[in-house]
N, C-alpha and C positions, 0 to 999 in steps of 0.2 A: 645929821639925823634924817633917816629916810622919811619921805612924805607918806601920808596915809593912802592906802589903796582906795580908789573910788569905785564902788560897786554900782552897777546900773543894770536894770532889767530892760531888755529890748523885746517887745512883743511882735512876732512875725505874723501879724494878723490884722485885718481891717475890721474885725468884729467889734462893734461897740459894746456888746454884751460882755465879752471877755475883758475888755479894758475897764468896764464899769465894775466887774467883780474884783479885779486887782485894786482899783482905786478904793472900793469899799473896805478892802483888807489893809489899807494903809500904804499901798504901793502905786506910785504914779509912773507907769512904764513909758518908755519911748516906743513909738509905733513905726514900724517899717513893713510895708506890704511885700510879701514874697513874690507874688506874680506866678506861682507854680501852677502848671496845668494839671489839675487833679485827675483828668481822664487818662493820664499816662500810666497809672498804676492799675494792674489787673490782678485781682485775687478774689476768691470767694470766702476768705476769712476776715471777718469784720475787724477783729483786734489787730491783725497784721496790716490791714489796709489803713486804719486810722493812725497807727504808729509810723508806718512808712511815709504817709503824707505829712505828718507832723515833722518827721526828720527832714524831708525834702524842703519844707517851708523854712525850718530853722537854718538849714545848711545854706539855702539860697541867700538869706539875709546875712548870715555870718560871713559869707564870702564877700560881702560888700563893705565890711567893717575892717578897720585897721587900728587895733588898740595901741595906745601909746604907753610908755612907762607909767605905772601907777593907775592905769585905767583897766578895769576888769568888767567888760560887758558880758552879760549872761543873756543869750538869745533863746527865747521860748517860742517854739512852734506847737500848734495844736490843730487837731482835726477831729470832727465828730461824724459818726455814721449810726444809723439805726438798723439793727438786725431784726427783721420781722418776717415770720413765716418762711424761713429759708432764703430770704433775699436780703440784699444790702441796699438801704435807702440813703443816698446822699441828698443833695438838693433836687427837688423835682424839676423836670425839663420845662414844664409849662403849667398853666392853670388846670388843664385837663388831667395831667399826670397827678397833680396835687389832689384833685378831686377823687380820682380813682384810688389813690392811696388811703385817703380818709374813709372812703366807703369800705375798704378792707380792714382798716385798723380799728374802727369804732367798736367798742365793747370788748376789745381784745388787748393783748399786751405785746411789747417788744423790748429789746435791750438796747439802750443807747450807749455806745462806746465813744470815749474821747481819748485820743492818743496825745501824749505829751512828749516833746523832745527838748531838752535843755542843753545848750552848748556853752561851755566856758572857754572863751577864746584865749584868755590869758594863760590858762593852764592846759589848753589843748585837750579838753575832756568833754565827753558827751554822755548823758544819761537819758534814758527814755522808759516809758511805761504807759499802760492804758488803764483807765478806770471804767467800770461798767455799772449802769443803773437800770433796773427794770422799770418800765413805764406802763401803767395801766390806763388805757384810754376810755373815756366816757362813751356811752351809747348816744352819740350825737345824731341829730336829725339831718335830713337832706338839706333843709333850709339853713341850718347852722353851718353845714359844710360849705354851701354856696356863699353864704355871707362871709365866712372866714377866708375862703380862697379869694374872694373879691377884694379883700383888703391888701392883698399882695404879700402879706407877711410870710405865709408858708412857702412861698417861692424862693425865699432867700436863706432858708435854714435847712439843715440836715433833718431828714425825717418828715419834713413839711409841718412842723409844729414847734412852738416855743412853750417854755414853762413860765418864763418871766414877762410874757407879753400877752397879746390877745388870745393866744392858744391855751393859756393857763386854766381857764374854766373847763376845758375839754379833756383835762388829765385828771382822772379820779384819784390816783395816788401813785407814789413811786416807792421803790425799794432800793435805797442807796443814797449817795451824795447828790443833793439837788443841783449843786453847782456843775456836776458832770454833765447834766442835761443842758445847762446853760452854755457850756462849752469849755470849762476849765475847772478842774478839781483842785481846790486850794490845799486840802490835806495831802494830795499826791504831789503837788508842787513843793510843799514843805519837805516831803520825804526826798524828792529829787535834789533839792537844794542841799539837804543834809548829806547826800552822797558826794557832793562837791565841797563839803566842809564849809557851807554857808548857812547861817541862820536866817530864817525868813524875816526876823526882826531887824536884821541889818539892812533890809530893803525898805523899811518903813520911811515914808516921806510925808505922810498925811499929818497936817497940823493937829496938835493935841488941843483939848478944850482950853479956852482962854487965849488961843492964838499962838501958843508956844510950840515951836517945832519939836517933834519927838527926837530925843537924843538916843544914840546907840547905847545898848546896855553894856556895862563894864564886863 
């Protein structure tokens, strides 16, 4: 009798926010950092840029894995960029760059794109897509910008802001999936898994109330 296939999600990202999103959704991913040089991709199309970078990250990690019989690793790469005023904002170069961005963004809006690439090594399949969410920024003061940049948080994230951290109070509202802004759209991940004939519930590993492990649905 053949043994059951072991599904596992490998996150090709060092982002603690992405890992936290997955864990909150019942998925405890393995983490392997891709080490991809993001500056190698040149395009003025934000959706194309984030999907291409997601693909490069997933491919780099997938190339380091050797699945064995019964092992089905799914490698997920993600990348986010902010499209604002005709420009593409990844991570700021330094504190001065982050300050300039916030001085432009305050009171205005941009679109945060997050690209997703999911590689099924066992089936030799790949699916990818991007999610977009409109972000409306608050009319923050110079003092608030200086204080926020001084924390160092905006230097480590695309667009120089977070929704789930210290930058949250500086976002008036959003239109779309909040998780896209954090860095990983769970509804989109569910759809990509479905294209590979995998249910997101098959990846649940989070203990259920009472300490009992979640069992796969029949």
